[in-house]
N, C-alpha and C positions, 0 to 999 in steps of 0.2 A: 344469765340465763336473760335480764333486765339490760344489760348490755348487750348481750348478744342483739336482739330484738333493739333497742334501738340503731344498732347499727344496720341493720338489716334496712330500719327506715328511712334511715339518710343515705344508704347507696342506692333508695328505692326510688325517690327523689330524685340524685341527680344521674338517674338513671334514663328516668322521666323527662330532664332536662333536654339530658344529649339525645335522646331517640326525636322526639317529638320536634319538629321544626315546620316553619311557616313556608305552603306550599302555593300559595296566595301571588298570583301574576304581577297585582297590581303592588307602586311602589309607596312606601311613607315620606314625608317632608312635614318642615315647619313653615307655614307659609308667611307671610306678613300680616297687621293685623290690616289693613285695606283689603286682603284680598278674601278675605272670610264676611260671608253671607251675612243676611238680619236673623235670621234663623243662626248660625253658628255663635254669633250674637246674645241672641235673645237666648240659645241655652247658657252661654257662660256668664250673663246675669239672670236666670233663673237659679240656678244651681249657685249664685254668689249665695254663704250664711250669711254674709250682711244685711241680704234683700230679705231675709228669711223667719224674720226674729222668729227667732228657734227659743222652747222652751227648756233650758238651763235648771237643776239641783243638787244643792249639794248639801251633802253628805257628812258629819262632821268627825263621825267614828273610822273612814277613810280618808278623811281628809281630800274629794274628792267632786271634779261639778261632771255632772255627766247628761248628757245632753239626748231629749226626745225622741224617740225616732221624727227624720224628716228624710222625703224621698230621695233619692240618691239619683234620681230621670228623671226629664221633659215630660219621656209620653208610657207612663209606666201601666201597662196591662190591666195588675193587679196590686195598688197602692199596698195595700196594706202586709205586700213580699217583697213591696221592691225597694223599702227603704232603708237609712242606716243609722246607729248612734254609734256615739262616742263617749269614753270615756278621759275623765282627764287627773291631774295631781293636781291636786288645790295648792302646790308650790308656785305653779308654771301660771295662776292666773290669781290676779288682781282683785276681781271681782267683774260683775257684770254690769254690762253699759245699758240701762235701760229705757232711756230717753234718745240716743245717735249722739251724743256730745262728745262723745271719746273719751268719755271719763270713768271710771266703774262708779258707781250707783248702790247696788246691791251685793252683801258680800256672805249671802249666804242666806239658807229659803229655799224658794222655786221662783223663777222670775223667768219671762221673756226679756232678751236683748241681743250681745253680744258680745263672748268673754276678751277681757280686758287683759292683754297677756303678759307677765313679768318673765322681761329675760335674763334678767340679771340672776335667776335663785336656779337651785340646782339639788338632786336629790343622789344621795352617793346608796345604790343596792344592795345587797348583802353578797353580791359577788366582788364587790369595790370599784365599779365602776361609776363614773358619774357623770349624770347627764342634767342637761340642760331645755329650757325650751326649745330650742330647737337642734339638741342632740338627740332626743328621745326617741327608742324605737318606738315603731306602732305595730302594735300584736292583733293578725283579722282571724276570729272566731271565723272558721267554717261550721257553716248547720248539716243540714240536706243528709239527716240519718237515713239512710234508706235511701238516697234519693229523690226524696221526699220533700213536697215543698213545706217551709216554713217563715211562721208569719214574724212581722220586725222584732227585732230580740232587744232591750235593751244591756246594753254593753256594763259588764260586770264593773268592779270598784276593785277585784281583787289584784287589779296587776300595778296597781297608785301607787305603793307604798317603794316598788321596784324603781319607779319614776317613768315606767311606760306609759304609754297611750293604749286602753283597750278598743277595739270598733267592734262591732257586730251589726248584724245585716241579716234581712232577712232571703229570702232566694223562692222563686218560680220549683216546683214538682212535678213528680210523677203525677200527684192527685187535679194539678191544678186545669182546674175552670174557667170560662169567664161567664160574667151573669145572663148570658145569652146562651150557655150549654157547650161552646164551642172551647177544643182542647186544648190547653198551649201547654202543658210540659212537657214539651220534647224536649231529648238535649239537642244544645248544651244550654238551656235556659238558667239550670240552675247554678254552672259555673259564670251566666255572661254577671249575671245577676251581684256576686261576691265580686269579679272582676269591676261593675259598672264603681261600687260600693267603693273600692281602691279608688278607681278613680274621682270620684266624688272629695272623698277626703283629702286626697294626695292636692287637690284644686285649690280647696280652703287652707293647705299647710301653705303653698304659693301667696295666697293670696292675705298671712297674717292674721285669717280667721281661725286659728287654730295653731297650738304649737303640735311640734313632731318634726321627724326626720322622713322628705320623700325618699329619703335612699335607704334608708332602714327599715324595710315593712317585711314582716314575719308573717305567715298563717299559720297554723295551727286547729289541730280537730280531731277527733277519733270515730274510729269506722264510718261509717259513709263520708261524717265531713271529715275523718285523715284522708279518705280518697282525694275529696273536694280543697283540701289545706295541699294535700301532693302535686294534685294536676293546675292547679292557683300560681304554684308556681314553675312545673315544668314550663305550662305555656307563657309565660309571661311575656308580654308585650309582639302573640305570634297574629298576627293578619287574619287567620283566620277565623280569628273570632270578631273582627272588626265591624262586618253589618250586622252582625247579629245587636250589641253596642249601639250601631248611630240609630239600629231602629227603635232602643228604646229611648233613645235620646239622655246618651250617657254626654258625659264630657270630656273634652280634649282627645275628640276621637269623628271626625268627621271627611266626607265626601266632597272633592270641588267638581267641575265641571268636567271634566275631564277623565272623572275616574277614580282618582288617585285620593289614597288617605291625607288628611290632615290630623297630624299628632301634636298639636299646642295649644297653648291655650293664651290669653291675652293676658299679661301680670303690669301693671304698670307701663300702658302701649307698649310694652314687647313681648314678643313673639318665646315661649319657654315651653320643653321639651314637657309632655306629659306621658308619665308611662302608665299601665296598667299593672307593671313588672314589680316581684317581689324579691328582697334579700334573700331569706330564707325560708326555710318550712323545719316545723317538730311536727308529722304526722303519727297518730299512735292511733295501730290497729288498721292499720289502712287498705280500705277493702279497693284494689285495683285492679287485682288478677281473674275480671270478671271469665274469662275465658277459664277458663281451670276449677275456678270456684262453680261457674255453673252443673261442670262434667262432676265434682267431688260431690255437689249434692244428687246429681242424679243416682250416682253410684250408691251412694246410702239408703236413696229411699227406693230403691229397685232391691237391694236387696236384703230390703226388709221385709218378712214376708206377712207385717201385719198390716204393711203402710197399703190402702185402698186409692189407687187413681183417680180421679175426676173423670176419664175418660181413655179406651182403648189407644187413642192418639197418643195423648200423651205419655202413658206406659209404653208404649214404642218408642217414644223422644226419647226416655227417661235408659231403656233398654242400650237404643243408640249410641249416648253420654257417657253410659256406666262403662261401654263397651273400648268408649274412645280413651275414658279417666286410665282403665286398668294399661293399657296400651300406651299413654302418657307418661304412667308411675315409672313402668318396665323399661322406657326404653329410656330412663334416668340413673334405673342402675345404680341403685338405692341399696343400702343394706345397714345392720343393725350396727354391724360397729362402726359406721359412717356415722348413725346416729350418739353412739357413746362420744363418739372424738369429739363432735362439734358443739354437745351440752355437756360434758366432762361427769357426765352420770357415773356409776358402776353398771355394769354388763347388767348384774341381777336387780339395779333398781329398775329397770325400763324392760328390760325385757316378759316379767312376768302379764304387766300390764299389755304389749304389744303383741305376747302370743293371747292373748284374752280377746285381743281386738278382732284378730283376724280368722278365728272360732266366732 
């Protein structure tokens, strides 16, 4: 059953990738450094970790360095929900440069400065894969449980022993409001904040401020976080989200004077394409079929004689949705025998509970 659920999760992700396509009429390109405006250059300067004096903490038990949350964008609406934290295996780090001389000054404790990366080190994971600072995959943990807001999270050291870089971030969500009371939690803000965190980390990998491979980013999450893990992968490099990313002041996505997108960053005076895309996804119990979920919930509540609706309107809507759900299920022409075939259970293992649900 666990294998079946995992396969369903993978199928859902690939289905989303195939079904969700860009609808924007704008084109994307990599401009020359000379074509970039002062505002674009300022974004790249501000989001360069070498200029941020980030705080790093070494954990001896996991042999890892964790960066305290920093802003992932230059125009955050809610700063403590639009940041990013990274945990790096200690093997990839010589130490922290705390005085800007390009050499490691500190090798333990909590210190502000920049990582000095060890490009010669390697880690062999439990599955036999050998990773280096240049090839290490990056795992992004998507929160947004129930599509809710999430304050900036500190990246976990749980993946360090496997040689993986871990990325955690905050996100705006359905409860998010500004200090003046203005609501700002509309979709797709959850997803946009996660995309912006991916852009930030990829940019700093390209600059040499962080270890990791920009080609191997993998999202993971459960429930609402699983939904976002799926959508984050499925909407990779989708221009429909670019305007939202630009509004937040994300790095590597800009609009030029002709209204076209620029999706590159300047590294060593060269323009390099920067993507918000992922290589893969592992989503658990992903809540992505919201239409069917709403119908199923209404069906359950409407048939419960003890449930009290808040308003007559709510009850009427539940009746409509419950009827829609019955039609939806009946149109599938499912049977108890199909359930037996798919799960591998004996008919008499399933039938009693199935029958009890019906009555």
